[in-house]
C-alpha positions as CSV (number, residue, x, y, z in Angstrom):
1,I,64.9,150.3,-167.1
2,H,65.1,147.3,-164.9
3,P,62.0,147.7,-162.3
4,H,64.6,146.8,-159.6
5,H,67.8,148.7,-160.6
6,S,68.7,152.2,-162.3
7,F,71.1,151.7,-165.1
8,F,71.7,152.3,-168.6
9,I,72.0,149.6,-171.4
10,R,75.4,150.1,-173.2
11,T,75.3,148.6,-176.5
12,T,78.3,148.1,-178.8
13,M,77.5,148.0,-182.8
14,A,79.1,145.9,-185.3
15,P,80.0,146.8,-188.4
16,P,77.0,147.7,-190.5
17,D,76.3,144.8,-193.1
18,P,76.0,145.7,-196.7
19,P,72.6,147.4,-197.4
20,S,69.7,144.2,-197.7
21,S,66.4,144.3,-199.0
22,T,65.9,141.5,-196.8
23,T,67.0,142.7,-193.6
24,P,65.6,146.3,-193.2
25,G,66.1,148.3,-190.0
26,V,68.2,145.4,-188.2
27,I,70.5,146.4,-185.7
28,P,73.2,143.6,-185.1
29,L,74.6,143.2,-181.5
30,V,78.1,141.8,-180.4
31,C,78.4,139.4,-177.2
32,S,80.7,140.8,-174.6
33,I,81.9,137.2,-174.0
34,S,82.8,135.9,-177.7
35,G,82.7,139.1,-179.5
36,R,80.1,137.4,-182.3
37,T,76.3,138.0,-182.9
38,P,74.4,136.4,-179.6
39,T,71.9,133.8,-180.8
40,D,70.0,134.4,-177.5
41,P,70.7,137.8,-176.8
42,V,70.4,138.9,-172.7
43,V,71.2,142.4,-171.0
44,T,73.3,142.3,-167.5
45,P,72.3,144.8,-164.6
46,S,75.9,146.3,-165.7
47,G,74.7,147.0,-169.1
48,R,76.7,144.2,-170.9
49,I,74.9,142.1,-173.9
50,C,75.7,138.7,-174.2
51,S,74.8,135.3,-175.3
52,R,72.6,133.6,-172.6
53,S,74.3,130.3,-172.8
54,L,77.4,131.9,-172.7
55,L,76.7,133.9,-169.8
56,L,75.0,131.2,-167.7
57,S,78.1,129.1,-168.5
58,K,80.3,131.7,-167.3
59,L,78.5,132.1,-164.1
60,T,78.7,128.5,-163.5
61,D,82.9,128.7,-163.9
62,T,82.7,131.7,-161.4
63,G,80.6,130.5,-158.7
64,G,77.6,133.0,-159.5
65,I,79.9,136.1,-159.3
66,D,79.4,138.8,-162.1
67,P,81.8,138.4,-164.3
68,F,82.2,141.9,-165.5
69,D,81.9,143.4,-162.1
70,P,85.7,144.6,-161.5
71,T,85.4,144.0,-157.7
72,K,84.1,140.2,-158.2
73,S,82.1,140.9,-155.4
74,R,78.3,141.2,-156.9
75,T,76.5,138.1,-157.6
76,L,74.0,137.7,-160.6
77,D,71.3,135.6,-160.8
78,E,69.5,134.2,-164.2
79,A,66.3,136.1,-163.2
80,E,68.3,139.4,-163.4
81,L,68.8,139.0,-167.2
82,I,66.8,140.9,-169.5
83,S,66.0,139.4,-172.7
84,L,66.6,141.2,-176.2
85,S,64.7,140.5,-179.4
86,T,66.1,141.7,-182.5
87,T,62.6,141.6,-184.7
88,S,61.7,145.1,-185.7
89,E,58.3,145.8,-184.2
90,L,57.2,147.8,-187.1
91,S,58.0,144.4,-189.6
92,N,57.7,140.8,-189.6
93,T,61.6,140.5,-190.3
94,T,63.4,137.7,-188.4
95,D,66.5,137.5,-186.4
96,A,69.6,138.4,-188.3
97,V,71.8,135.5,-189.4
98,P,75.2,135.7,-187.6
99,P,77.6,136.4,-190.2
100,R,80.8,133.9,-190.9
101,P,83.8,134.0,-188.7
102,P,86.6,135.4,-190.7
103,S,88.5,132.2,-190.3
104,A,85.9,130.5,-192.4
105,T,85.6,133.2,-195.5
106,S,87.9,131.8,-197.7
107,I,89.0,128.3,-199.1
108,P,92.4,128.5,-197.7
109,S,91.0,129.1,-194.4
110,I,88.8,126.2,-194.5
111,L,91.3,124.0,-195.3
112,S,93.5,125.4,-192.5
113,M,90.4,124.8,-190.1
114,L,90.0,121.3,-191.1
115,Q,94.0,120.6,-190.9
116,T,94.1,122.0,-187.5
117,E,91.2,120.0,-186.2
118,Y,92.7,116.5,-188.3
119,D,95.9,117.1,-186.3
120,A,93.9,117.6,-183.0
121,V,91.9,114.2,-184.0
122,L,95.5,112.3,-184.4
123,L,97.3,113.7,-181.5
124,E,94.2,112.6,-179.4
125,L,94.4,108.8,-181.1
126,F,98.2,109.0,-180.1
127,D,97.8,110.0,-176.7
128,T,94.7,107.0,-176.0
129,R,97.4,104.8,-177.7
130,R,99.8,105.6,-175.3
131,A,97.5,105.4,-172.5
132,L,96.4,102.0,-173.3
133,E,100.1,100.5,-173.8
134,E,100.8,102.1,-170.1
135,T,97.9,100.2,-169.0
136,R,98.8,97.1,-170.7
137,R,102.3,97.2,-169.2
138,E,100.9,97.9,-165.6
139,L,98.8,95.0,-166.1
140,S,101.5,92.7,-167.2
141,Q,103.6,93.9,-164.4
142,A,101.0,93.3,-161.8
143,L,100.4,89.5,-163.1
144,Y,104.4,88.8,-162.8
145,Q,103.9,90.0,-159.1
146,N,100.8,88.2,-158.3
147,D,102.8,85.2,-160.0
148,A,105.8,85.7,-158.1
149,A,103.5,86.1,-154.6
150,V,101.9,82.4,-155.6
151,R,105.5,81.3,-156.2
152,V,106.5,82.6,-152.6
153,V,103.5,81.3,-151.1
154,A,104.1,78.0,-152.4
155,R,107.9,77.7,-151.3
156,L,107.1,79.0,-147.7
157,A,104.1,76.4,-147.5
158,S,106.6,73.8,-148.5
159,E,109.1,74.9,-146.0
160,R,106.4,75.1,-143.4
161,D,105.1,71.3,-144.2
162,A,109.2,70.3,-143.8
163,A,109.5,72.0,-140.4
164,R,106.5,70.4,-139.2
165,E,107.8,67.1,-140.2
166,M,111.0,67.8,-138.4
167,V,109.0,68.5,-135.1
168,A,107.2,65.4,-135.6
169,A,110.4,63.5,-136.1
170,W,112.3,65.1,-133.2
171,S,109.3,64.4,-130.8
172,S,109.0,61.0,-132.0
173,A,112.5,60.8,-131.2
174,K,112.3,62.2,-127.7
175,K,109.5,59.5,-126.9
176,E,112.1,56.5,-127.9
177,E,114.3,57.3,-124.7
178,V,113.6,54.9,-122.4
179,V,113.2,55.1,-118.2
180,V,115.0,52.2,-116.6
181,A,114.2,51.5,-112.8
182,E,116.7,50.1,-110.6
183,G,116.3,49.0,-107.0
184,V,118.6,50.7,-104.4
185,G,118.0,49.5,-100.6
186,A,114.4,49.6,-99.3
187,G,113.2,52.2,-102.2
188,Q,113.6,52.6,-106.0
189,K,115.8,55.0,-107.9
190,R,115.1,55.7,-111.6
191,R,117.8,56.9,-114.1
192,R,117.5,57.5,-117.9
193,V,119.1,55.3,-120.3
194,E,121.0,56.7,-122.8
195,D,123.7,56.0,-125.7
196,A,126.6,57.8,-123.7
197,S,128.1,55.1,-121.2
198,P,127.8,56.1,-117.4
199,A,130.3,58.7,-115.8
200,D,133.4,57.4,-113.8
201,G,132.3,57.1,-110.1
202,D,128.3,56.2,-110.4
203,D,129.5,52.5,-109.7
204,D,128.6,52.9,-105.8
205,E,125.1,54.2,-106.3
206,D,124.1,50.6,-108.3
207,V,122.7,47.8,-106.1
208,G,123.2,44.2,-107.5
209,P,124.1,43.9,-111.4
210,K,122.6,46.7,-113.9
211,P,119.9,45.3,-115.8
212,P,120.2,45.7,-119.4
213,P,118.8,48.5,-121.5
214,V,115.9,48.3,-123.1
215,V,116.2,48.9,-126.9
216,V,113.0,50.1,-128.6
217,E,113.5,50.1,-132.3
218,P,111.9,53.7,-134.1
219,E,108.8,53.6,-135.8
220,Q,108.9,53.0,-139.6
221,P,107.0,55.9,-141.1
222,S,104.6,54.6,-143.6
223,S,105.8,54.7,-147.4
224,L,102.8,55.2,-148.8
225,S,100.4,58.8,-148.8
226,D,98.0,60.7,-150.5
227,N,101.2,63.5,-151.4
228,I,104.7,62.6,-152.5
229,P,107.4,62.8,-150.2
230,P,109.1,66.0,-149.3
231,S,112.4,64.2,-149.7
232,D,111.6,62.8,-152.8
233,L,110.0,66.4,-153.9
234,E,113.2,68.1,-153.2
235,A,115.2,65.6,-155.4
236,M,112.9,65.8,-158.4
237,K,112.7,70.1,-157.7
238,A,116.8,70.0,-157.9
239,K,116.6,68.0,-161.3
240,W,114.1,70.2,-162.7
241,K,116.4,73.2,-162.2
242,I,119.4,71.4,-163.9
243,L,117.1,70.6,-166.7
244,S,115.4,73.6,-167.3
245,K,118.6,75.5,-167.1
246,S,120.3,73.6,-169.6
247,R,117.5,73.2,-171.8
248,R,117.6,77.1,-172.3
249,K,121.2,76.7,-173.5
250,R,120.4,74.0,-175.6
251,P,122.7,73.8,-178.7
252,P,121.6,73.1,-182.1
253,P,121.2,69.5,-183.6
254,P,124.8,68.0,-184.6
255,A,125.6,67.8,-188.1
256,S,124.5,64.1,-188.3
257,H,121.2,65.0,-187.8
258,A,118.9,64.0,-190.2
259,T,117.6,66.7,-192.8
260,K,114.2,67.1,-194.3
261,E,115.4,65.5,-197.8
262,Q,116.7,62.4,-196.1
263,L,113.4,61.8,-194.3
264,A,111.6,62.3,-197.9
265,E,113.2,59.3,-198.9
266,F,112.5,57.3,-195.5
267,S,111.5,53.9,-196.7
268,Q,111.6,50.3,-194.8
269,I,114.9,49.3,-194.5
270,D,115.0,46.5,-192.0
271,K,112.3,44.2,-190.2
272,K,112.9,42.2,-187.1
273,T,110.5,39.4,-186.1
274,L,111.4,38.8,-182.3
275,H,108.6,37.7,-180.1
276,K,107.2,34.3,-179.8
277,S,105.9,32.6,-183.0
278,S,103.5,30.3,-180.9
279,A,102.0,33.3,-178.8
280,K,99.2,35.5,-180.2
281,P,100.9,38.1,-182.6
282,G,101.1,41.5,-181.8
283,I,103.4,43.9,-180.0
284,T,101.8,46.2,-177.8
285,A,104.6,48.5,-176.4
286,L,107.5,49.8,-178.0
287,V,110.3,52.4,-177.1
288,V,114.0,53.4,-178.1
289,D,116.4,54.1,-176.2
290,N,118.3,57.0,-178.4
291,K,121.5,57.1,-176.4
292,H,122.6,53.5,-177.0
293,D,120.1,52.9,-180.1
294,I,118.3,49.9,-178.4
295,A,114.7,49.0,-179.0
296,V,112.5,47.6,-176.1
297,S,109.4,45.9,-177.1
298,G,106.5,44.1,-175.0
299,G,104.3,41.9,-176.8
300,R,101.2,39.7,-176.2
301,D,103.6,36.7,-175.4
302,K,104.1,38.6,-172.2
303,Q,107.8,38.9,-173.0
304,I,110.1,41.6,-173.0
305,I,112.8,41.8,-176.0
306,V,115.9,44.2,-176.1
307,Y,117.5,44.3,-179.0
308,S,120.5,46.6,-180.0
309,K,120.2,47.5,-184.0
310,E,123.7,48.5,-183.5
311,E,125.3,44.9,-182.8
312,N,122.3,43.5,-184.8
313,R,121.6,41.1,-181.6
314,V,119.2,40.3,-178.9
315,L,120.5,41.9,-176.1
316,A,117.7,40.1,-173.4
317,T,114.5,38.3,-173.4
318,I,112.7,38.8,-170.3
319,A,110.3,36.3,-169.6
320,G,107.4,36.0,-167.5
321,V,106.8,39.8,-166.9
322,A,103.0,39.6,-166.3
323,S,100.3,37.0,-166.3
324,K,98.5,39.4,-169.1
325,E,100.0,41.1,-171.8
326,I,102.3,44.1,-171.2
327,T,100.5,47.6,-172.1
328,C,103.5,50.2,-171.8
329,V,107.2,50.2,-171.4
330,D,109.4,52.8,-170.6
331,V,113.3,53.2,-170.8
332,S,116.2,55.7,-168.9
333,H,119.4,55.5,-167.4
334,T,120.3,55.6,-164.1
335,E,123.3,57.9,-162.5
336,D,125.8,55.4,-163.1
337,G,125.2,54.7,-166.7
338,K,123.2,51.7,-166.5
339,T,120.0,51.1,-168.4
340,L,116.8,50.9,-166.5
341,I,113.4,49.5,-168.1
342,V,110.0,49.6,-166.4
343,T,106.8,48.0,-167.7
344,G,103.0,48.0,-167.0
345,S,100.6,45.2,-167.8
346,Q,97.0,44.5,-167.7
347,D,97.0,42.6,-164.5
348,G,98.1,46.1,-162.6
349,H,101.7,45.5,-161.9
350,V,104.7,47.7,-162.6
351,K,108.1,46.0,-162.7
352,A,111.6,47.3,-163.2
353,Y,115.0,45.6,-164.7
354,L,118.2,46.9,-164.7
355,S,121.2,46.3,-166.9
356,P,123.4,44.5,-168.0
357,D,121.7,41.3,-167.2
358,Y,118.3,42.7,-166.8
359,Q,117.4,41.2,-163.7
360,L,114.0,42.0,-161.7
361,L,114.6,45.0,-159.3
362,G,111.5,44.9,-157.6
363,S,107.5,44.6,-158.6
364,A,104.5,46.9,-157.4
365,M,100.9,46.3,-157.4
366,V,99.3,49.5,-158.3
367,E,95.8,49.1,-157.2
368,D,95.1,47.4,-153.6
369,D,91.8,47.1,-154.4
370,D,90.4,43.8,-154.8
371,E,87.0,44.2,-155.8
372,G,85.8,45.8,-159.1
373,D,86.5,45.3,-162.6
374,A,90.0,43.7,-163.4
375,E,90.4,45.9,-166.4
376,Q,90.1,49.4,-164.3
377,K,93.3,48.1,-162.4
378,A,95.1,47.7,-166.0
379,V,98.3,50.2,-166.1
380,V,97.8,52.3,-169.2
381,G,100.9,54.5,-168.7
382,V,104.3,54.2,-167.0
383,S,107.5,57.1,-167.2
384,I,110.6,57.0,-165.7
385,H,111.5,60.3,-163.8
386,P,114.4,62.3,-165.5
387,T,116.2,61.4,-161.8
388,G,116.4,57.8,-162.5
389,T,115.2,56.7,-158.9
390,Y,111.5,57.2,-159.6
391,A,108.5,55.9,-161.9
392,L,105.1,57.1,-162.5
393,A,102.3,55.2,-163.2
394,T,98.5,55.5,-164.1
395,T,95.7,53.1,-164.2
396,R,92.6,52.7,-166.4
397,K,90.7,53.8,-163.3
398,G,92.1,57.2,-163.2
399,T,94.6,56.6,-160.3
400,V,98.3,58.1,-160.4
401,V,101.1,55.7,-158.3
402,F,104.5,57.7,-157.5
403,L,107.0,54.8,-157.0
404,S,110.7,54.6,-155.9
405,V,112.9,52.8,-158.1
406,S,116.5,51.4,-156.6
407,S,118.7,48.7,-156.9
408,S,119.7,48.9,-153.4
409,E,118.7,45.1,-151.5
410,G,115.3,45.3,-150.2
411,E,114.4,48.3,-152.0
412,G,113.6,47.6,-155.4
413,V,109.9,49.0,-156.4
414,Q,107.8,50.6,-153.7
415,K,105.1,52.6,-153.8
416,R,105.5,56.2,-152.4
417,A,102.4,58.3,-153.2
418,V,98.8,57.3,-154.8
419,F,96.5,60.6,-156.0
420,R,93.6,61.1,-158.2
421,E,91.2,63.6,-158.9
422,K,88.2,64.5,-156.5
423,D,84.8,63.6,-157.0
424,A,85.7,61.9,-160.6
425,D,84.7,58.2,-160.3
426,D,83.8,58.1,-163.6
427,V,87.1,59.3,-165.4
428,Q,89.0,56.7,-167.1
429,Y,92.2,57.2,-168.4
430,S,94.0,55.7,-171.6
431,C,97.5,57.1,-171.4
432,S,100.4,58.9,-169.6
433,M,103.9,60.7,-170.4
434,I,105.8,62.8,-167.9
435,H,107.3,66.0,-168.8
436,P,111.0,66.0,-169.9
437,D,111.7,68.5,-166.7
438,G,110.0,65.9,-164.7
439,L,107.1,68.2,-162.7
440,I,104.5,67.6,-164.9
441,L,102.4,64.8,-165.7
442,G,100.3,64.6,-168.7
443,V,97.6,62.2,-169.0
444,G,94.8,61.2,-171.7
445,T,91.1,59.9,-170.9
446,T,88.7,58.1,-172.9
447,E,86.8,61.0,-173.4
448,G,89.1,63.0,-175.4
449,K,90.6,64.7,-172.7
450,L,94.3,65.7,-171.7
451,K,94.8,66.4,-168.1
452,I,97.8,67.9,-167.0
453,W,99.2,67.1,-163.3
454,D,101.3,69.4,-161.3
455,L,103.7,66.7,-159.2
456,K,104.8,69.6,-156.8
457,T,100.9,69.9,-155.6
458,Q,99.7,66.9,-156.9
459,K,96.7,68.5,-158.3
460,L,95.3,69.4,-161.8
461,A,96.9,72.3,-163.2
462,Q,94.9,72.2,-166.8
463,T,92.5,70.3,-168.8
464,L,92.6,70.6,-172.2
465,E,89.7,69.5,-174.5
466,G,89.7,69.1,-178.4
467,H,89.7,65.2,-179.5
468,E,86.4,63.8,-180.1
469,G,87.5,60.0,-179.6
470,S,89.6,58.6,-176.7
471,V,93.3,59.8,-176.4
472,T,95.5,57.2,-177.5
473,S,98.9,58.6,-176.9
474,L,100.6,61.9,-176.1
475,C,104.1,63.3,-176.2
476,F,106.3,66.2,-175.0
477,S,108.7,68.2,-176.9
478,E,112.4,68.2,-176.1
479,N,111.4,72.1,-175.8
480,G,109.1,71.7,-173.1
481,Y,106.9,73.8,-174.5
482,H,104.7,71.5,-176.9
483,V,103.1,68.3,-175.9
484,V,101.1,66.3,-178.9
485,S,98.2,64.0,-178.4
486,S,96.4,61.6,-180.9
487,S,92.8,60.3,-181.0
488,S,90.9,57.2,-182.1
489,S,89.0,59.6,-184.1
490,G,92.0,60.3,-186.1
491,E,93.0,64.1,-185.5
492,V,96.3,64.5,-184.1
493,L,96.6,68.0,-181.9
494,V,99.7,70.0,-181.2
495,W,99.3,72.2,-177.6
496,D,101.2,74.9,-176.7
497,L,101.3,74.4,-172.8
498,R,101.7,78.2,-172.1
499,K,98.6,79.3,-173.7
500,G,96.9,76.0,-172.9
501,K,95.4,75.7,-176.5
502,T,95.9,74.1,-179.8
503,I,98.4,75.4,-182.5
504,K,97.9,72.9,-185.0
505,T,95.4,70.0,-185.8
506,L,97.0,67.3,-188.1
507,N,95.4,64.2,-190.0
508,Q,92.1,65.8,-190.9
509,K,90.3,64.2,-193.7
510,E,88.5,66.8,-195.1
511,E,87.8,65.4,-198.5
512,S,86.9,61.9,-199.5
513,D,90.0,61.4,-202.0
514,D,92.6,62.8,-199.3
515,T,95.2,60.4,-199.4
516,S,97.1,62.2,-196.3
517,S,94.7,60.8,-193.7
518,I,96.1,57.6,-191.8
519,G,93.0,57.1,-190.3
520,A,92.8,56.6,-186.5
521,V,96.0,57.2,-185.0
522,C,97.3,55.3,-182.1
523,C,100.7,56.8,-181.5
524,A,102.5,59.8,-182.0
525,A,106.6,60.8,-181.0
526,F,108.7,64.1,-181.3
527,D,112.4,63.0,-182.4
528,P,115.0,63.9,-179.7
529,S,115.7,67.4,-181.1
530,G,111.9,68.4,-181.5
531,R,112.0,69.1,-184.9
532,Y,110.1,66.4,-186.4
533,L,107.1,64.8,-185.6
534,A,105.7,61.1,-186.4
535,Y,102.3,59.6,-186.1
536,G,101.2,56.4,-186.8
537,G,97.9,54.6,-187.3
538,E,95.5,52.4,-189.6
539,K,97.1,53.2,-192.8
540,G,101.0,53.6,-192.0
541,V,102.9,56.5,-190.7
542,N,103.3,60.4,-191.4
543,I,106.1,62.4,-190.5
544,T,105.8,66.5,-190.4
545,V,108.4,69.1,-189.6
546,V,107.7,71.2,-186.4
547,K,106.0,74.5,-187.1
548,E,106.1,74.4,-190.7
549,W,103.8,71.3,-190.3
550,N,104.0,70.2,-193.9
551,L,103.9,66.7,-194.8
552,I,107.1,65.4,-196.0
553,A,106.8,61.6,-196.0
554,L,103.7,59.3,-196.3
555,Q,104.7,55.5,-195.7
556,E,102.1,53.0,-196.8
557,S,102.0,49.5,-194.7
558,G,101.2,47.8,-197.5
559,K,98.4,45.9,-195.7
560,E,95.0,47.0,-194.9
561,N,94.0,47.7,-191.6
562,E,97.6,46.6,-190.2
563,N,97.1,49.5,-187.3
564,V,100.6,50.9,-186.3
565,T,100.3,51.0,-182.5
566,G,104.2,52.1,-181.7
567,I,106.5,54.5,-182.9
568,S,109.8,55.8,-181.5
569,W,112.9,57.7,-183.3
570,G,116.2,56.3,-183.4
571,K,119.3,58.1,-182.9
572,D,120.0,61.5,-184.6
573,A,116.1,61.0,-186.0
574,M,118.3,58.7,-188.8
575,S,115.6,56.0,-188.3
576,L,112.3,55.4,-187.0
577,V,110.8,52.1,-185.4
578,T,107.3,50.8,-185.4
579,C,105.3,48.2,-184.4
580,S,101.7,46.5,-185.0
581,D,99.4,44.8,-182.4
582,K,98.6,42.5,-185.4
583,E,102.2,41.4,-186.1
584,R,105.4,40.0,-184.2
585,A,108.1,42.3,-186.5
586,M,109.7,45.5,-185.3
587,K,110.1,47.7,-188.7
588,Y,112.9,49.8,-189.4
589,W,112.2,53.1,-191.8
590,G,115.4,55.3,-192.8
591,P,116.9,56.7,-196.0
592,P,118.0,54.0,-198.8
593,S,121.9,54.6,-197.3
594,S,121.0,53.4,-194.2
595,S,120.8,49.9,-195.6
596,K,123.9,47.3,-195.4
597,G,123.7,45.1,-198.3
598,D,121.4,42.1,-197.7
599,D,121.0,42.9,-194.0
600,N,117.4,44.2,-195.1
601,E,116.2,40.5,-195.7
602,K,117.5,39.2,-192.3
603,E,115.3,38.6,-189.5
604,V,116.5,37.8,-186.1
605,K,113.9,35.2,-184.9
606,M,113.6,33.6,-181.4
607,E,111.9,30.1,-181.0
608,E,109.6,29.4,-177.8
C-alpha cells in the first residue's frame, strides 16, 4: 500500500515458462505499454506495471498526464512510482531474462526482420539523395538568378552613365548660346542670338547696323580617358552579339579541311626568303590571313612583307615601319573587305596600313611617359578588334591601350583609352591576344601568369597561374571556350575559361629520352576550325588534335637551336607557316601533294 494513496496492485501474469532449475519461484511481469517483460518495472498509482523508461517517455509525450487515466486529467510524477524487484527474497536468484519476441524465434523471421531493416536503410538513402539533388537544383537556380541580377545591375549602370553623358552634353550645348548686346537710344537692349533668323517686323527695333553674331566653337571632348568611350563600347557589344550568336550555329569544317592523316604527313614544302639580306637575320612577327592566304611578317630589318602564297608573289614591302625591330603584327578586314594590318614595335609605336596599296593610315605612341626604361615602352602584343575599327595594344610596362583605326582623313590611329592594373607597378606583360568575340583580352606576364581583362568594365576578370617561366604566347580557340598559352619553361597549357583551370598540359619532358618535347616553346596557334593545335619551339613544331591531345606530327627543324618563334595556319589547315628569329626565311609545311613540281626549291628574294 502506497503511503499517500489507497489502491490495489493489479498484475498481469505472463504465460508461465517451462520449469527451470535456474529460475525457481520467479513470476514474470508484463509491461502495460509494450506488452513485454519490463527491465526496470514500476507500479503506477492506478496499479499499472510498466517499464520505467517507457513510462517516463510516455509522460514526456502527454505532458505529465497519467496515460492510463481515462479522464486524462490526473497528473503523474516520477516520485509517485513504486519500483518492483523480480529477485526472490528467499534466494539469490537474479532477474529473469526477458524472452525473445515471437518475430525472432525462427530463421525465416530473422531473415524477414533483416530484410525489413535493409529496405528501410535503402529508402532512407534514396530520400537523402533526392533531397541532395533538390538542394543542388535550388542552389543552381539561385546562382543563375544572382548572375542575372548582376548583369541587370551592370546594364542599368551603363545606361545611367550614358544618360549622365547626354545630360552633360546638353548642358555644354546650352552654354554655347551667346548673348549679344545691341544699343537702342540712350539704353541697351539685349537679345539672344540663335541659329534661326529673326522674325519679320523686328527691324524697327534695331538702331544702326546689326553686329555680326559671335561664333563659338563647341569644346572638343578629350579622346583619351581611363575607360572605353560608351559609343565605342556599344559598337563592340553589338559585334559581340552577332559573333556569339553565329558561333553557336557554326557549321562543321568544309570537306576541303585537312584530316588527321594529312597532318601526319606534313613536311616542309616551300621556303621563302623575303627580308633584306644586309640586316641582321630574323623574323620576329608572323600572321596569316586565312581568308586570302596572305602571310604578313615583320623582321629585324624593320620591314613588313605582305606575301601571297596563292599568287606566289610579294604584294607589298613596307619599309620604315619602326626605328627598332618589329615585335608584333595582326591582320584583319574592314567592313568594305579591305585588308588591315596593325604593327607594334620596340620603340612603342603602333601603326596601321590598309590595302590595296598598304599606305600608312596613322601612328600612335602608346606610352607618353618620356621617363623610365625604354624597354618598358615596347609593344608586346597588338590585336585588331573583330569590328575592324579598333585595336588593342599592350606594353611591357603593363599598360593596355585601346585605339581607334579609321581610313577617314584626319583620323587614322587615335588612342581612346588607357588602363592598367591597380597597385601593380612591378607587373610586366609579355604577350596578348583578343578573344574572337571581342570583349575579352588575354595577357601573359613574365611571371608565368595569364590575366583575363573584361573590356566591358576594363577590369581584370581572372588571373590564371600554372607556368613556371615567362608566358611567350597565347591563342584563343574559335569555340570561344579554350585558350592555350606557352612558356619559356617548355610547358603548353590548355585552359577552359568557363572553369578557370587547365584541362591539358602538353610538351612535358617527363623522361630524359622523351623525343616529343621540343624544349622552350615560343609560339602556339589553333587552326581556324579549332580542331588542331600547333606549337613551335627550340627543336621544331608539334601538332596535336584538340580533345584527343595525341601527337600526330613532330617536325624537326634539322638545325640545332633554330628556335621557331612564329607559327600560323593556312586556309583549311592545309598548310602551316613558321619563322625563326635566327633566319630570314618563312617555311611552309603541308602534305606532299601540296607541292607543285619544282616550286619547293624556289625562293623569292628581296635585295636591299
